[in-house]
ZATORDREN-918270 format. One record per residue (C-alpha): x negated, z negated, y negated. Coordinates in steps of 0.25 Angstrom, whole numbers, padded with zeros to 4 digits, always signed. Layout:
# ZATORDREN-918270
XZY
...
This chain:
# ZATORDREN-918270
-0289+0518+0171
-0285+0511+0158
-0280+0496+0162
-0274+0494+0150
-0263+0506+0154
-0261+0499+0168
-0249+0495+0171
-0242+0481+0181
-0235+0491+0191
-0251+0499+0189
-0258+0488+0194
-0248+0482+0202
-0253+0490+0216
-0268+0490+0214
-0275+0482+0222
-0287+0468+0219
-0283+0467+0205
-0276+0456+0199
-0260+0457+0200
-0256+0446+0193
-0263+0434+0185
-0256+0423+0175
-0262+0414+0167
-0250+0402+0166
-0248+0389+0160
-0242+0380+0172
-0237+0369+0160
-0223+0377+0155
-0226+0389+0162
-0234+0397+0150
-0240+0412+0155
-0253+0415+0145
-0258+0426+0153
-0253+0433+0164
-0254+0447+0171
-0241+0453+0181
-0234+0440+0179
-0219+0439+0174
-0216+0424+0174
-0219+0411+0181
-0210+0402+0183
-0212+0384+0187
-0211+0380+0199
-0215+0365+0197
-0227+0359+0191
-0240+0368+0194
-0233+0378+0200
-0227+0393+0196
-0223+0405+0204
-0230+0416+0193
-0220+0431+0195
-0225+0442+0196
-0221+0454+0186
-0224+0464+0197
-0223+0458+0211
-0236+0459+0224
-0235+0468+0235
-0239+0456+0242
-0239+0441+0243
-0254+0442+0248
-0258+0441+0234
-0273+0434+0230
-0267+0422+0219
-0280+0417+0210
-0276+0404+0201
-0284+0394+0191
-0281+0384+0185
-0290+0372+0174
-0288+0361+0169
-0289+0355+0157
-0299+0346+0150
-0289+0336+0149
-0284+0335+0163
-0293+0331+0175
-0289+0335+0187
-0294+0349+0195
-0282+0359+0197
-0281+0369+0207
-0268+0382+0207
-0265+0390+0218
-0252+0399+0221
-0246+0398+0234
-0235+0405+0237
-0236+0421+0233
-0226+0429+0234
-0225+0446+0228
-0217+0440+0216
-0225+0428+0212
-0234+0415+0215
-0233+0401+0210
-0246+0395+0207
-0248+0380+0207
-0260+0371+0202
-0262+0357+0205
-0267+0346+0201
-0280+0336+0207
-0269+0327+0207
-0260+0332+0217
-0249+0340+0209
-0245+0352+0201
-0250+0355+0191
-0246+0362+0176
-0258+0369+0169
-0262+0383+0168
-0267+0391+0180
-0271+0405+0182
-0269+0415+0191
-0271+0427+0197
-0265+0439+0208
-0275+0448+0216
-0265+0455+0225
-0268+0466+0232
């Protein structure tokens, strides 16, 4: 199968593959890279909705998130995704100081 010729519509029904991913700069809302993401919307400091280009079949998919700390920032970060819907998920990021934090974050969606 020639993967370069597969379209999103052909992939959306395949199991055990990445259904969407995003590399997002939360400080300004810029999408660096993405797949099956139509847009993002700012929901406040450290929170963004990630909107799918093609909806998920159900809202019980897995979202794996990650973020990093620049060397000038001496805090730990946690990133997560909740709530989830068939059209979007919310990605959030908090620092060890307890508040929301806008920084770069990545998320990958796996689904049936």
